[in-house]
N, C-alpha and C positions, 0 to 999 in steps of 0.2 A: 853346458846344457842346463844344469840345475840353477845356475845363476840367472840364466835367461828366463826360466820358468818362474823363479822367485821375483825377478824384476817385473814380469808380466802380471803376476798375482798382485804385487803391490800397486801397480798401475791401475788394474781393475778395481782394487779396493779403494783407492783414492778417487777414482771416477765415480764409483757407486756412492761414496760418501758425499761427493759434490752434488750428485743428482738428488740424494736424500735431503741435503740442506736446501737445495733449490725448491723441492716440493714443499718442504717445511715453510719456507718464507712465502711461497705462493699461497699456502693455506692460511698463513697469518694475515696476508694482504686481503684475501677474500673474506676472512672472518671480520676484519676491520671494516670492509665495505658493507658487509651485511649488518654490522652493528650501526654504522652510519645511516644506512637505509631504514633500519628500525627506529632510530631516533627521528628521522624525517617523517616517518609514518605517524609516530606519536605526536609530533608537532602539528601535523595536518589534522589529526583527530582532535587535538585540543582546540585548534582554530574552528573546526566544525562544531564542536560542543559550545564554544563561545558564541558562534553565530546563531545556533539554535536558541541559546539563552537570550541573546539580543532580540531575536525574532519574537520570542515569547513575551519579552518586555514590551516591544513595540505594538503587539497585537492584543494587548490586554483589553477586554471589553469596556472597562470603565474609562480608559484612556481614549479609545476610539469614540465612545459616547460623548465625552467632553469635546473632542475635536469636531465631531459632527454637529453638536449644538453651537459651537463657536463659529464654524465656517460655512454651514449650510442652513437652509430654512426647512429642514425636514421635520415632520411631526411623527409622533408615535402612532403605531397601527391601531385603529379602532376596530371593535368587533363588528360594526355594521359594514366594514369594508370587505369582509370575507363573504363570498357568494359561491353558489353552486355553479358548475359548468353550464347547466341548462339555463341559468339566469343571464348569461352573457349574451349580448346582442349578436346577431348573425353578421358575418363579414359582408362588406359592401361588394357588389359585383365589380369585376375588373373592367375598366374602361380603356379602350384603345384611343388614347388622346391623339396620337399621330394620325391614325386613320380618320378620326373626326376632323382634324385640321385639314387633311387632304381633301375630304369631301366638301368642306366649306370653301376650299379654293377651286373646286371643280376638277380635281385631278384624280378622282377615284376610278374613272373609266379605264379599261385596259388600253395599253398603248400598242402600236404596231412596232414590234421589234424585228430586226432582220432575222431571216430564217438561216439555219445552218445549211450551207450549200452541200456539204458532204452527206448529211442525213437525208436530204430530199432528192439528191441525185441531180439537181440542176446546177448549172454553172460549170466552168472549166475546172478540172482537177489537175493537180500538178503532173500526173502521168500523161494526160491527154494534151497538155500544153506543149509538149515536145514536138 
């Protein structure tokens, strides 16, 4: 009986040691995955910082000014170009060009469209056709 209990105790001890080692190796695996993810995050943050620096380099005002002078015919803003809102001309009235075209063709009069038979009560209805 005692040998059986000793054998059972040793078996439980070995099983618990095996479980402890499996938990240990799982935590080591997860720690490595976390470290790998942290390195990936750092790499992406470095790429973002590099892109911000590149954007700042490309959008320098003196660079853009040189490109604008080289490729466009833009002129610098003069003080006499700045006006008050009240000095702006009023907007032109909106013109219905399609309506004017129809009037010139003589198509502006109302047309005789067929009446809805169900609304006026005239004509055969599907229920009275039977």
